[in-house]
C-alpha positions in Angstrom: 94.9 -86.0 -23.4 91.1 -87.3 -22.4 90.2 -85.5 -25.5 91.3 -88.4 -28.0 93.3 -92.0 -28.6 94.6 -90.0 -31.6 96.6 -87.2 -32.3 96.0 -83.9 -31.1 96.9 -81.3 -34.4 96.9 -77.6 -33.4 97.3 -74.4 -35.4 98.2 -71.4 -33.2 99.6 -67.9 -33.8 100.2 -64.9 -31.9 99.1 -61.4 -32.4 101.3 -58.3 -33.6 102.0 -55.3 -31.6 101.0 -57.2 -28.6 102.9 -58.1 -25.6 105.7 -60.0 -27.0 106.9 -61.5 -23.6 103.8 -63.8 -24.0 105.0 -65.4 -27.4 107.3 -68.0 -26.1 105.1 -69.1 -23.4 102.4 -69.6 -26.0 104.9 -71.6 -28.0 106.0 -73.7 -25.2 102.1 -74.5 -24.4 101.7 -75.4 -28.2 104.5 -77.8 -28.5 103.7 -79.5 -25.2 100.0 -79.8 -25.9 100.1 -81.0 -29.6 101.5 -83.9 -31.4 101.7 -82.2 -34.4 102.0 -78.2 -33.3 101.5 -75.8 -36.3 103.0 -72.5 -35.9 101.4 -69.5 -37.9 100.2 -65.8 -38.3 97.3 -64.4 -36.5 97.0 -60.1 -36.9 100.2 -59.6 -37.5 99.4 -55.9 -37.8 102.6 -54.0 -38.4 105.1 -56.6 -37.4 106.7 -59.3 -39.4 104.8 -62.6 -39.3 108.0 -64.8 -39.2 109.6 -62.3 -36.5 106.4 -63.4 -34.5 106.8 -66.9 -35.0 110.6 -66.7 -34.3 109.4 -65.4 -30.9 106.9 -68.0 -30.5 109.6 -71.1 -31.0 112.5 -69.2 -28.7 113.6 -71.7 -26.4 110.9 -74.6 -27.6 112.4 -77.7 -28.6 110.7 -78.2 -31.9 109.7 -82.0 -32.6 110.2 -83.2 -36.5 106.4 -83.0 -36.3 106.2 -79.3 -35.8 105.2 -77.0 -38.9 105.9 -73.4 -39.6 103.5 -72.1 -42.1 103.0 -68.3 -42.0 99.8 -68.3 -44.3 97.2 -68.8 -42.1 95.0 -70.7 -44.5 97.7 -72.8 -45.7 98.6 -73.5 -41.9 95.1 -74.7 -41.4 94.9 -76.7 -44.7 98.0 -78.5 -43.7 96.2 -79.2 -39.9 93.5 -80.9 -42.1 95.6 -82.9 -44.7 97.7 -84.4 -41.3 94.5 -85.1 -39.2 93.3 -89.1 -39.4 90.3 -90.5 -38.3 90.4 -90.3 -34.4 92.8 -87.2 -34.5 91.6 -83.7 -33.2 92.3 -80.9 -35.0 92.1 -77.5 -33.0 92.2 -74.2 -34.5 93.5 -71.5 -31.9 93.5 -67.9 -31.8 91.1 -65.8 -33.9 87.8 -67.1 -32.5 84.9 -65.2 -33.7 87.3 -62.6 -35.5 86.0 -62.2 -39.4 89.3 -60.6 -40.4 93.3 -60.7 -40.4 95.3 -57.2 -39.9 98.4 -57.4 -41.8 100.1 -54.2 -42.6 97.2 -51.7 -41.5 94.8 -53.5 -43.8 92.1 -55.7 -42.5 91.7 -58.6 -45.0 88.7 -61.1 -44.7 89.2 -64.1 -42.9 87.1 -66.3 -40.7 88.6 -69.7 -39.3 85.5 -71.2 -39.0 84.7 -70.7 -42.6 88.4 -71.6 -43.6 88.1 -75.0 -42.0 84.5 -75.8 -43.3 85.8 -74.8 -46.7 88.8 -77.1 -46.2 87.0 -80.0 -44.9 84.2 -80.1 -47.7 86.5 -79.7 -50.5 
């Protein structure tokens, strides 16, 4: 928490067709570490993105500030909208990846580009 005196806003999704036992742990870490946790998708692959998010939030006490936004671009956009001067927005999960795999199709998607577009629009 030495990161900022403002709020920490964090966007996180879990990949589909991967170890689902980690999803509740990642959801708990998100809600514990962020003032405004935003649950979203991250390469759902063949799985239903909402099912993945439900597993992430299983057993997690969601605050009134928590958000569930399946569309990753919209989730990042919500994070940008929530951020005020002095806050920190953290977009987690995809890192250097330049695509989002949904139902067997890889769609162009780069968190860095999306975030830059949203900040400069």
